[in-house]
N, CA, C and O atoms as a Maestro MAE file, in Angstrom:
{
 s_m_m2io_version
 :::
 2.0.0
}

f_m_ct {
 s_m_title
 :::
 protein
 m_atom[288] {
  # First column is atom index #
  i_m_mmod_type
  r_m_x_coord
  r_m_y_coord
  r_m_z_coord
  i_m_residue_number
  s_m_chain_name
  s_m_pdb_residue_name
  s_m_pdb_atom_name
  i_m_atomic_number
  :::
  1 25 -4.010 -5.671 3.735 1 A "MET " " N  " 7
  2 3 -3.412 -4.807 4.578 1 A "MET " " CA " 6
  3 2 -1.738 -5.302 4.377 1 A "MET " " C  " 6
  4 15 -1.459 -6.480 4.156 1 A "MET " " O  " 8
  5 25 -0.790 -4.323 4.478 2 A "GLU " " N  " 7
  6 3 0.395 -4.781 4.055 2 A "GLU " " CA " 6
  7 2 0.970 -4.675 5.726 2 A "GLU " " C  " 6
  8 15 0.595 -3.832 6.541 2 A "GLU " " O  " 8
  9 25 1.940 -5.732 5.959 3 A "LEU " " N  " 7
  10 3 2.611 -5.676 7.171 3 A "LEU " " CA " 6
  11 2 3.853 -4.783 7.186 3 A "LEU " " C  " 6
  12 15 4.528 -4.758 6.157 3 A "LEU " " O  " 8
  13 25 4.190 -4.123 8.126 4 A "LEU " " N  " 7
  14 3 5.258 -3.084 8.434 4 A "LEU " " CA " 6
  15 2 6.296 -4.029 9.629 4 A "LEU " " C  " 6
  16 15 5.977 -4.961 10.366 4 A "LEU " " O  " 8
  17 25 7.459 -3.418 9.461 5 A "ILE " " N  " 7
  18 3 8.707 -3.672 10.079 5 A "ILE " " CA " 6
  19 2 8.083 -3.514 11.780 5 A "ILE " " C  " 6
  20 15 7.475 -2.470 12.017 5 A "ILE " " O  " 8
  21 25 8.204 -4.316 12.679 6 A "GLY " " N  " 7
  22 3 7.756 -4.280 14.008 6 A "GLY " " CA " 6
  23 2 6.361 -4.509 14.317 6 A "GLY " " C  " 6
  24 15 5.867 -4.105 15.370 6 A "GLY " " O  " 8
  25 25 5.751 -5.098 13.499 7 A "THR " " N  " 7
  26 3 4.227 -5.846 13.505 7 A "THR " " CA " 6
  27 2 4.442 -7.135 14.635 7 A "THR " " C  " 6
  28 15 5.314 -7.986 14.455 7 A "THR " " O  " 8
  29 25 3.786 -7.147 15.479 8 A "ARG " " N  " 7
  30 3 3.922 -8.506 16.505 8 A "ARG " " CA " 6
  31 2 3.544 -9.807 15.744 8 A "ARG " " C  " 6
  32 15 2.408 -9.859 15.273 8 A "ARG " " O  " 8
  33 25 4.120 -10.533 15.630 9 A "VAL " " N  " 7
  34 3 3.701 -12.259 15.084 9 A "VAL " " CA " 6
  35 2 3.536 -13.144 16.188 9 A "VAL " " C  " 6
  36 15 4.397 -13.392 17.032 9 A "VAL " " O  " 8
  37 25 2.091 -13.724 16.121 10 A "ILE " " N  " 7
  38 3 1.544 -14.768 17.017 10 A "ILE " " CA " 6
  39 2 1.419 -15.991 16.066 10 A "ILE " " C  " 6
  40 15 1.137 -15.864 14.875 10 A "ILE " " O  " 8
  41 25 1.656 -17.222 16.691 11 A "ASP " " N  " 7
  42 3 1.314 -18.419 16.033 11 A "ASP " " CA " 6
  43 2 -0.122 -18.628 16.132 11 A "ASP " " C  " 6
  44 15 -0.944 -17.849 16.614 11 A "ASP " " O  " 8
  45 25 -0.397 -20.159 15.445 12 A "SER " " N  " 7
  46 3 -1.842 -20.391 15.518 12 A "SER " " CA " 6
  47 2 -2.338 -20.669 16.814 12 A "SER " " C  " 6
  48 15 -3.555 -20.732 16.987 12 A "SER " " O  " 8
  49 25 -1.662 -20.817 17.605 13 A "ASN " " N  " 7
  50 3 -1.955 -21.274 19.154 13 A "ASN " " CA " 6
  51 2 -2.113 -19.667 20.048 13 A "ASN " " C  " 6
  52 15 -2.581 -19.599 21.184 13 A "ASN " " O  " 8
  53 25 -1.698 -18.659 19.382 14 A "GLY " " N  " 7
  54 3 -2.015 -17.432 20.034 14 A "GLY " " CA " 6
  55 2 -0.712 -17.061 20.859 14 A "GLY " " C  " 6
  56 15 -0.717 -16.082 21.605 14 A "GLY " " O  " 8
  57 25 0.512 -17.945 20.693 15 A "ASP " " N  " 7
  58 3 1.493 -17.843 21.251 15 A "ASP " " CA " 6
  59 2 2.454 -16.676 20.514 15 A "ASP " " C  " 6
  60 15 2.611 -16.654 19.293 15 A "ASP " " O  " 8
  61 25 3.005 -15.817 21.329 16 A "TYR " " N  " 7
  62 3 3.904 -14.561 20.637 16 A "TYR " " CA " 6
  63 2 5.193 -15.388 20.259 16 A "TYR " " C  " 6
  64 15 5.791 -16.201 20.963 16 A "TYR " " O  " 8
  65 25 5.459 -14.995 19.029 17 A "ILE " " N  " 7
  66 3 6.800 -15.488 18.307 17 A "ILE " " CA " 6
  67 2 7.741 -14.180 18.407 17 A "ILE " " C  " 6
  68 15 8.796 -14.378 19.010 17 A "ILE " " O  " 8
  69 25 7.543 -12.971 17.950 18 A "GLY " " N  " 7
  70 3 8.334 -12.014 17.975 18 A "GLY " " CA " 6
  71 2 7.870 -10.734 17.158 18 A "GLY " " C  " 6
  72 15 6.680 -10.435 17.254 18 A "GLY " " O  " 8
  73 25 8.656 -9.986 16.399 19 A "THR " " N  " 7
  74 3 8.072 -9.016 15.584 19 A "THR " " CA " 6
  75 2 8.722 -9.185 14.374 19 A "THR " " C  " 6
  76 15 9.857 -9.658 14.323 19 A "THR " " O  " 8
  77 25 7.924 -8.739 13.121 20 A "VAL " " N  " 7
  78 3 8.570 -8.497 11.924 20 A "VAL " " CA " 6
  79 2 9.714 -7.793 11.885 20 A "VAL " " C  " 6
  80 15 9.748 -6.704 12.459 20 A "VAL " " O  " 8
  81 25 10.829 -8.279 11.217 21 A "GLY " " N  " 7
  82 3 12.081 -7.784 11.552 21 A "GLY " " CA " 6
  83 2 12.680 -7.343 10.093 21 A "GLY " " C  " 6
  84 15 13.283 -6.273 10.012 21 A "GLY " " O  " 8
  85 25 12.527 -8.090 9.057 22 A "HIS " " N  " 7
  86 3 12.728 -7.848 7.838 22 A "HIS " " CA " 6
  87 2 11.540 -8.225 6.623 22 A "HIS " " C  " 6
  88 15 10.760 -9.163 6.786 22 A "HIS " " O  " 8
  89 25 11.528 -7.585 5.716 23 A "ILE " " N  " 7
  90 3 10.844 -7.883 4.789 23 A "ILE " " CA " 6
  91 2 11.486 -8.229 3.234 23 A "ILE " " C  " 6
  92 15 12.018 -7.319 2.597 23 A "ILE " " O  " 8
  93 25 11.409 -9.374 2.774 24 A "MET " " N  " 7
  94 3 12.118 -9.891 1.433 24 A "MET " " CA " 6
  95 2 10.948 -9.582 0.413 24 A "MET " " C  " 6
  96 15 9.759 -9.839 0.604 24 A "MET " " O  " 8
  97 25 11.581 -8.899 -0.862 25 A "ARG " " N  " 7
  98 3 10.763 -8.521 -1.894 25 A "ARG " " CA " 6
  99 2 11.320 -9.305 -3.076 25 A "ARG " " C  " 6
  100 15 12.508 -9.630 -3.084 25 A "ARG " " O  " 8
  101 25 10.483 -9.622 -4.091 26 A "ASP " " N  " 7
  102 3 11.057 -9.857 -5.411 26 A "ASP " " CA " 6
  103 2 11.780 -8.466 -6.022 26 A "ASP " " C  " 6
  104 15 11.173 -7.401 -6.124 26 A "ASP " " O  " 8
  105 25 13.102 -8.652 -6.388 27 A "THR " " N  " 7
  106 3 13.678 -7.581 -6.855 27 A "THR " " CA " 6
  107 2 13.098 -6.939 -8.170 27 A "THR " " C  " 6
  108 15 13.165 -5.734 -8.410 27 A "THR " " O  " 8
  109 25 12.549 -7.833 -8.957 28 A "TRP " " N  " 7
  110 3 11.878 -7.256 -10.398 28 A "TRP " " CA " 6
  111 2 10.319 -6.562 -9.968 28 A "TRP " " C  " 6
  112 15 10.053 -5.421 -10.347 28 A "TRP " " O  " 8
  113 25 9.406 -7.308 -9.206 29 A "SER " " N  " 7
  114 3 8.288 -7.231 -9.305 29 A "SER " " CA " 6
  115 2 7.822 -6.186 -7.818 29 A "SER " " C  " 6
  116 15 6.905 -5.367 -7.775 29 A "SER " " O  " 8
  117 25 8.600 -6.482 -6.925 30 A "GLY " " N  " 7
  118 3 8.431 -5.911 -5.623 30 A "GLY " " CA " 6
  119 2 7.429 -6.247 -4.521 30 A "GLY " " C  " 6
  120 15 7.095 -5.625 -3.513 30 A "GLY " " O  " 8
  121 25 7.040 -7.470 -5.046 31 A "GLU " " N  " 7
  122 3 5.986 -8.274 -4.455 31 A "GLU " " CA " 6
  123 2 6.938 -8.974 -3.161 31 A "GLU " " C  " 6
  124 15 8.120 -9.321 -3.176 31 A "GLU " " O  " 8
  125 25 6.123 -9.018 -2.275 32 A "VAL " " N  " 7
  126 3 6.563 -9.596 -0.993 32 A "VAL " " CA " 6
  127 2 6.767 -11.003 -0.881 32 A "VAL " " C  " 6
  128 15 5.781 -11.716 -1.065 32 A "VAL " " O  " 8
  129 25 8.073 -11.638 -0.562 33 A "LYS " " N  " 7
  130 3 8.159 -13.198 -0.981 33 A "LYS " " CA " 6
  131 2 8.166 -13.829 0.655 33 A "LYS " " C  " 6
  132 15 7.529 -14.782 1.104 33 A "LYS " " O  " 8
  133 25 9.006 -13.035 1.249 34 A "LYS " " N  " 7
  134 3 8.911 -13.788 2.754 34 A "LYS " " CA " 6
  135 2 9.250 -12.566 3.881 34 A "LYS " " C  " 6
  136 15 9.807 -11.490 3.664 34 A "LYS " " O  " 8
  137 25 8.699 -13.123 5.218 35 A "TYR " " N  " 7
  138 3 9.112 -11.914 6.271 35 A "TYR " " CA " 6
  139 2 9.838 -12.878 7.220 35 A "TYR " " C  " 6
  140 15 9.696 -14.099 7.292 35 A "TYR " " O  " 8
  141 25 10.705 -12.020 7.985 36 A "MET " " N  " 7
  142 3 11.554 -12.807 8.884 36 A "MET " " CA " 6
  143 2 11.295 -12.257 10.399 36 A "MET " " C  " 6
  144 15 11.389 -11.053 10.634 36 A "MET " " O  " 8
  145 25 10.976 -13.166 11.375 37 A "VAL " " N  " 7
  146 3 10.728 -12.510 12.656 37 A "VAL " " CA " 6
  147 2 11.985 -12.576 13.541 37 A "VAL " " C  " 6
  148 15 12.785 -13.506 13.645 37 A "VAL " " O  " 8
  149 25 11.979 -11.519 14.085 38 A "LEU " " N  " 7
  150 3 12.960 -11.397 15.325 38 A "LEU " " CA " 6
  151 2 12.583 -11.438 16.709 38 A "LEU " " C  " 6
  152 15 11.553 -10.843 17.025 38 A "LEU " " O  " 8
  153 25 13.237 -12.032 17.572 39 A "SER " " N  " 7
  154 3 12.599 -12.510 18.633 39 A "SER " " CA " 6
  155 2 13.551 -12.931 19.911 39 A "SER " " C  " 6
  156 15 13.155 -12.896 21.076 39 A "SER " " O  " 8
  157 25 14.898 -13.342 19.492 40 A "GLY " " N  " 7
  158 3 15.715 -13.483 20.782 40 A "GLY " " CA " 6
  159 2 15.497 -14.835 21.365 40 A "GLY " " C  " 6
  160 15 16.090 -15.139 22.400 40 A "GLY " " O  " 8
  161 25 14.662 -15.696 20.758 41 A "LYS " " N  " 7
  162 3 14.168 -16.946 21.278 41 A "LYS " " CA " 6
  163 2 14.920 -18.160 20.266 41 A "LYS " " C  " 6
  164 15 15.752 -17.764 19.449 41 A "LYS " " O  " 8
  165 25 14.667 -19.340 20.331 42 A "PRO " " N  " 7
  166 3 15.093 -20.256 19.468 42 A "PRO " " CA " 6
  167 2 14.390 -20.292 18.070 42 A "PRO " " C  " 6
  168 15 14.745 -21.014 17.138 42 A "PRO " " O  " 8
  169 25 13.192 -19.284 18.053 43 A "THR " " N  " 7
  170 3 12.604 -19.282 16.902 43 A "THR " " CA " 6
  171 2 13.330 -17.882 15.954 43 A "THR " " C  " 6
  172 15 12.947 -17.540 14.835 43 A "THR " " O  " 8
  173 25 14.273 -17.333 16.628 44 A "GLU " " N  " 7
  174 3 15.029 -16.221 16.047 44 A "GLU " " CA " 6
  175 2 15.338 -16.448 14.371 44 A "GLU " " C  " 6
  176 15 15.965 -17.440 13.997 44 A "GLU " " O  " 8
  177 25 14.932 -15.627 13.601 45 A "GLY " " N  " 7
  178 3 15.159 -15.731 12.219 45 A "GLY " " CA " 6
  179 2 14.096 -16.561 11.700 45 A "GLY " " C  " 6
  180 15 14.233 -16.716 10.487 45 A "GLY " " O  " 8
  181 25 12.960 -17.227 12.236 46 A "LEU " " N  " 7
  182 3 11.836 -17.621 11.634 46 A "LEU " " CA " 6
  183 2 11.401 -16.908 10.309 46 A "LEU " " C  " 6
  184 15 11.313 -15.680 10.331 46 A "LEU " " O  " 8
  185 25 11.144 -17.541 9.244 47 A "MET " " N  " 7
  186 3 10.688 -16.762 7.878 47 A "MET " " CA " 6
  187 2 9.177 -17.632 7.749 47 A "MET " " C  " 6
  188 15 8.895 -18.793 8.046 47 A "MET " " O  " 8
  189 25 8.416 -16.589 7.207 48 A "PHE " " N  " 7
  190 3 6.927 -17.062 6.920 48 A "PHE " " CA " 6
  191 2 6.856 -16.289 5.414 48 A "PHE " " C  " 6
  192 15 7.492 -15.300 5.049 48 A "PHE " " O  " 8
  193 25 6.053 -16.930 4.817 49 A "SER " " N  " 7
  194 3 5.532 -16.364 3.277 49 A "SER " " CA " 6
  195 2 3.975 -15.629 3.549 49 A "SER " " C  " 6
  196 15 3.291 -15.837 4.551 49 A "SER " " O  " 8
  197 25 3.680 -14.918 2.649 50 A "PRO " " N  " 7
  198 3 2.024 -14.401 2.767 50 A "PRO " " CA " 6
  199 2 0.951 -15.350 2.820 50 A "PRO " " C  " 6
  200 15 -0.184 -15.119 3.236 50 A "PRO " " O  " 8
  201 25 1.378 -16.401 2.383 51 A "ASN " " N  " 7
  202 3 0.465 -17.778 2.415 51 A "ASN " " CA " 6
  203 2 0.407 -18.387 3.747 51 A "ASN " " C  " 6
  204 15 -0.552 -19.137 3.930 51 A "ASN " " O  " 8
  205 25 1.388 -18.194 4.900 52 A "ASP " " N  " 7
  206 3 1.255 -18.512 6.077 52 A "ASP " " CA " 6
  207 2 0.524 -17.729 6.885 52 A "ASP " " C  " 6
  208 15 0.333 -18.146 8.028 52 A "ASP " " O  " 8
  209 25 0.036 -16.619 6.545 53 A "ILE " " N  " 7
  210 3 -0.741 -15.508 7.281 53 A "ILE " " CA " 6
  211 2 -2.192 -16.144 7.379 53 A "ILE " " C  " 6
  212 15 -2.866 -16.467 6.400 53 A "ILE " " O  " 8
  213 25 -2.588 -16.280 8.761 54 A "ALA " " N  " 7
  214 3 -4.335 -16.636 8.885 54 A "ALA " " CA " 6
  215 2 -5.016 -15.378 8.836 54 A "ALA " " C  " 6
  216 15 -6.047 -15.258 8.174 54 A "ALA " " O  " 8
  217 25 -4.433 -14.270 9.597 55 A "ASP " " N  " 7
  218 3 -5.188 -13.193 9.940 55 A "ASP " " CA " 6
  219 2 -4.009 -11.967 10.233 55 A "ASP " " C  " 6
  220 15 -2.881 -12.122 10.701 55 A "ASP " " O  " 8
  221 25 -4.647 -10.757 9.810 56 A "ILE " " N  " 7
  222 3 -3.638 -9.576 10.101 56 A "ILE " " CA " 6
  223 2 -4.807 -8.561 10.803 56 A "ILE " " C  " 6
  224 15 -5.882 -8.369 10.234 56 A "ILE " " O  " 8
  225 25 -4.507 -8.004 11.965 57 A "SER " " N  " 7
  226 3 -5.202 -7.008 12.742 57 A "SER " " CA " 6
  227 2 -4.364 -5.623 12.655 57 A "SER " " C  " 6
  228 15 -3.338 -5.483 11.989 57 A "SER " " O  " 8
  229 25 -4.867 -4.814 13.297 58 A "ASN " " N  " 7
  230 3 -3.981 -3.390 13.171 58 A "ASN " " CA " 6
  231 2 -2.603 -3.472 13.951 58 A "ASN " " C  " 6
  232 15 -1.767 -2.588 13.767 58 A "ASN " " O  " 8
  233 25 -2.392 -4.376 14.697 59 A "ASP " " N  " 7
  234 3 -1.336 -4.547 15.567 59 A "ASP " " CA " 6
  235 2 -0.456 -5.804 15.372 59 A "ASP " " C  " 6
  236 15 0.731 -5.743 15.694 59 A "ASP " " O  " 8
  237 25 -1.017 -7.021 14.825 60 A "GLN " " N  " 7
  238 3 -0.404 -8.044 14.796 60 A "GLN " " CA " 6
  239 2 -0.750 -9.046 13.669 60 A "GLN " " C  " 6
  240 15 -1.783 -8.896 13.018 60 A "GLN " " O  " 8
  241 25 0.074 -10.027 13.443 61 A "VAL " " N  " 7
  242 3 -0.386 -10.966 12.449 61 A "VAL " " CA " 6
  243 2 -0.481 -12.380 12.826 61 A "VAL " " C  " 6
  244 15 0.562 -12.929 13.179 61 A "VAL " " O  " 8
  245 25 -1.539 -13.034 12.806 62 A "ARG " " N  " 7
  246 3 -1.352 -14.513 13.218 62 A "ARG " " CA " 6
  247 2 -1.291 -15.414 12.103 62 A "ARG " " C  " 6
  248 15 -1.949 -15.401 11.063 62 A "ARG " " O  " 8
  249 25 -0.218 -16.354 12.566 63 A "LEU " " N  " 7
  250 3 0.144 -17.314 11.409 63 A "LEU " " CA " 6
  251 2 -0.850 -18.539 11.367 63 A "LEU " " C  " 6
  252 15 -1.449 -18.822 12.404 63 A "LEU " " O  " 8
  253 25 -1.085 -19.374 10.077 64 A "ARG " " N  " 7
  254 3 -1.592 -20.427 10.138 64 A "ARG " " CA " 6
  255 2 -0.807 -21.631 10.808 64 A "ARG " " C  " 6
  256 15 -1.539 -22.584 11.074 64 A "ARG " " O  " 8
  257 25 0.248 -21.754 11.067 65 A "VAL " " N  " 7
  258 3 1.156 -22.736 11.727 65 A "VAL " " CA " 6
  259 2 1.301 -22.394 13.052 65 A "VAL " " C  " 6
  260 15 0.852 -21.337 13.495 65 A "VAL " " O  " 8
  261 25 2.037 -23.404 13.889 66 A "SER " " N  " 7
  262 3 2.466 -23.179 15.309 66 A "SER " " CA " 6
  263 2 3.639 -23.529 15.261 66 A "SER " " C  " 6
  264 15 4.049 -24.254 14.355 66 A "SER " " O  " 8
  265 25 4.503 -23.024 16.352 67 A "THR " " N  " 7
  266 3 5.845 -22.962 16.574 67 A "THR " " CA " 6
  267 2 6.120 -24.182 17.518 67 A "THR " " C  " 6
  268 15 7.246 -24.236 18.013 67 A "THR " " O  " 8
  269 25 5.208 -25.178 17.826 68 A "ASP " " N  " 7
  270 3 5.227 -26.141 18.790 68 A "ASP " " CA " 6
  271 2 6.507 -27.294 17.987 68 A "ASP " " C  " 6
  272 15 7.034 -28.218 18.606 68 A "ASP " " O  " 8
  273 25 6.740 -27.025 16.828 69 A "THR " " N  " 7
  274 3 7.403 -28.007 16.274 69 A "THR " " CA " 6
  275 2 8.968 -27.604 16.135 69 A "THR " " C  " 6
  276 15 9.839 -28.364 15.712 69 A "THR " " O  " 8
  277 25 9.141 -26.419 16.521 70 A "VAL " " N  " 7
  278 3 10.540 -25.776 16.375 70 A "VAL " " CA " 6
  279 2 11.106 -26.224 17.547 70 A "VAL " " C  " 6
  280 15 10.630 -26.168 18.681 70 A "VAL " " O  " 8
  281 25 12.350 -26.752 17.116 71 A "THR " " N  " 7
  282 3 13.227 -27.256 18.102 71 A "THR " " CA " 6
  283 2 14.396 -26.385 18.283 71 A "THR " " C  " 6
  284 15 14.620 -25.515 17.442 71 A "THR " " O  " 8
  285 25 15.273 -26.559 19.450 72 A "GLU " " N  " 7
  286 3 16.618 -25.610 19.829 72 A "GLU " " CA " 6
  287 2 17.682 -26.327 18.971 72 A "GLU " " C  " 6
  288 15 18.846 -25.925 18.968 72 A "GLU " " O  " 8
  :::
 }
 m_bond[287] {
  # First column is bond index #
  i_m_from
  i_m_to
  i_m_order
  :::
  1 1 2 1
  2 2 3 1
  3 3 4 2
  4 3 5 1
  5 5 6 1
  6 6 7 1
  7 7 8 2
  8 7 9 1
  9 9 10 1
  10 10 11 1
  11 11 12 2
  12 11 13 1
  13 13 14 1
  14 14 15 1
  15 15 16 2
  16 15 17 1
  17 17 18 1
  18 18 19 1
  19 19 20 2
  20 19 21 1
  21 21 22 1
  22 22 23 1
  23 23 24 2
  24 23 25 1
  25 25 26 1
  26 26 27 1
  27 27 28 2
  28 27 29 1
  29 29 30 1
  30 30 31 1
  31 31 32 2
  32 31 33 1
  33 33 34 1
  34 34 35 1
  35 35 36 2
  36 35 37 1
  37 37 38 1
  38 38 39 1
  39 39 40 2
  40 39 41 1
  41 41 42 1
  42 42 43 1
  43 43 44 2
  44 43 45 1
  45 45 46 1
  46 46 47 1
  47 47 48 2
  48 47 49 1
  49 49 50 1
  50 50 51 1
  51 51 52 2
  52 51 53 1
  53 53 54 1
  54 54 55 1
  55 55 56 2
  56 55 57 1
  57 57 58 1
  58 58 59 1
  59 59 60 2
  60 59 61 1
  61 61 62 1
  62 62 63 1
  63 63 64 2
  64 63 65 1
  65 65 66 1
  66 66 67 1
  67 67 68 2
  68 67 69 1
  69 69 70 1
  70 70 71 1
  71 71 72 2
  72 71 73 1
  73 73 74 1
  74 74 75 1
  75 75 76 2
  76 75 77 1
  77 77 78 1
  78 78 79 1
  79 79 80 2
  80 79 81 1
  81 81 82 1
  82 82 83 1
  83 83 84 2
  84 83 85 1
  85 85 86 1
  86 86 87 1
  87 87 88 2
  88 87 89 1
  89 89 90 1
  90 90 91 1
  91 91 92 2
  92 91 93 1
  93 93 94 1
  94 94 95 1
  95 95 96 2
  96 95 97 1
  97 97 98 1
  98 98 99 1
  99 99 100 2
  100 99 101 1
  101 101 102 1
  102 102 103 1
  103 103 104 2
  104 103 105 1
  105 105 106 1
  106 106 107 1
  107 107 108 2
  108 107 109 1
  109 109 110 1
  110 110 111 1
  111 111 112 2
  112 111 113 1
  113 113 114 1
  114 114 115 1
  115 115 116 2
  116 115 117 1
  117 117 118 1
  118 118 119 1
  119 119 120 2
  120 119 121 1
  121 121 122 1
  122 122 123 1
  123 123 124 2
  124 123 125 1
  125 125 126 1
  126 126 127 1
  127 127 128 2
  128 127 129 1
  129 129 130 1
  130 130 131 1
  131 131 132 2
  132 131 133 1
  133 133 134 1
  134 134 135 1
  135 135 136 2
  136 135 137 1
  137 137 138 1
  138 138 139 1
  139 139 140 2
  140 139 141 1
  141 141 142 1
  142 142 143 1
  143 143 144 2
  144 143 145 1
  145 145 146 1
  146 146 147 1
  147 147 148 2
  148 147 149 1
  149 149 150 1
  150 150 151 1
  151 151 152 2
  152 151 153 1
  153 153 154 1
  154 154 155 1
  155 155 156 2
  156 155 157 1
  157 157 158 1
  158 158 159 1
  159 159 160 2
  160 159 161 1
  161 161 162 1
  162 162 163 1
  163 163 164 2
  164 163 165 1
  165 165 166 1
  166 166 167 1
  167 167 168 2
  168 167 169 1
  169 169 170 1
  170 170 171 1
  171 171 172 2
  172 171 173 1
  173 173 174 1
  174 174 175 1
  175 175 176 2
  176 175 177 1
  177 177 178 1
  178 178 179 1
  179 179 180 2
  180 179 181 1
  181 181 182 1
  182 182 183 1
  183 183 184 2
  184 183 185 1
  185 185 186 1
  186 186 187 1
  187 187 188 2
  188 187 189 1
  189 189 190 1
  190 190 191 1
  191 191 192 2
  192 191 193 1
  193 193 194 1
  194 194 195 1
  195 195 196 2
  196 195 197 1
  197 197 198 1
  198 198 199 1
  199 199 200 2
  200 199 201 1
  201 201 202 1
  202 202 203 1
  203 203 204 2
  204 203 205 1
  205 205 206 1
  206 206 207 1
  207 207 208 2
  208 207 209 1
  209 209 210 1
  210 210 211 1
  211 211 212 2
  212 211 213 1
  213 213 214 1
  214 214 215 1
  215 215 216 2
  216 215 217 1
  217 217 218 1
  218 218 219 1
  219 219 220 2
  220 219 221 1
  221 221 222 1
  222 222 223 1
  223 223 224 2
  224 223 225 1
  225 225 226 1
  226 226 227 1
  227 227 228 2
  228 227 229 1
  229 229 230 1
  230 230 231 1
  231 231 232 2
  232 231 233 1
  233 233 234 1
  234 234 235 1
  235 235 236 2
  236 235 237 1
  237 237 238 1
  238 238 239 1
  239 239 240 2
  240 239 241 1
  241 241 242 1
  242 242 243 1
  243 243 244 2
  244 243 245 1
  245 245 246 1
  246 246 247 1
  247 247 248 2
  248 247 249 1
  249 249 250 1
  250 250 251 1
  251 251 252 2
  252 251 253 1
  253 253 254 1
  254 254 255 1
  255 255 256 2
  256 255 257 1
  257 257 258 1
  258 258 259 1
  259 259 260 2
  260 259 261 1
  261 261 262 1
  262 262 263 1
  263 263 264 2
  264 263 265 1
  265 265 266 1
  266 266 267 1
  267 267 268 2
  268 267 269 1
  269 269 270 1
  270 270 271 1
  271 271 272 2
  272 271 273 1
  273 273 274 1
  274 274 275 1
  275 275 276 2
  276 275 277 1
  277 277 278 1
  278 278 279 1
  279 279 280 2
  280 279 281 1
  281 281 282 1
  282 282 283 1
  283 283 284 2
  284 283 285 1
  285 285 286 1
  286 286 287 1
  287 287 288 2
  :::
 }
}
């Protein structure tokens, strides 16, 4: 399943981070390289790769990592 802009993003603890705001693709292959999270929080601009995804459901993506280590 491909992520779309606006998909909710939660961390490995189930905490809401924000939504997918940008999708960065390889210019030649079109393959997704990174996603950027928009939130308005200290995690604004957080980026994750397809390898960071633990699970995708119809309305959200859960990451393999936690934002507990993110500092302001």
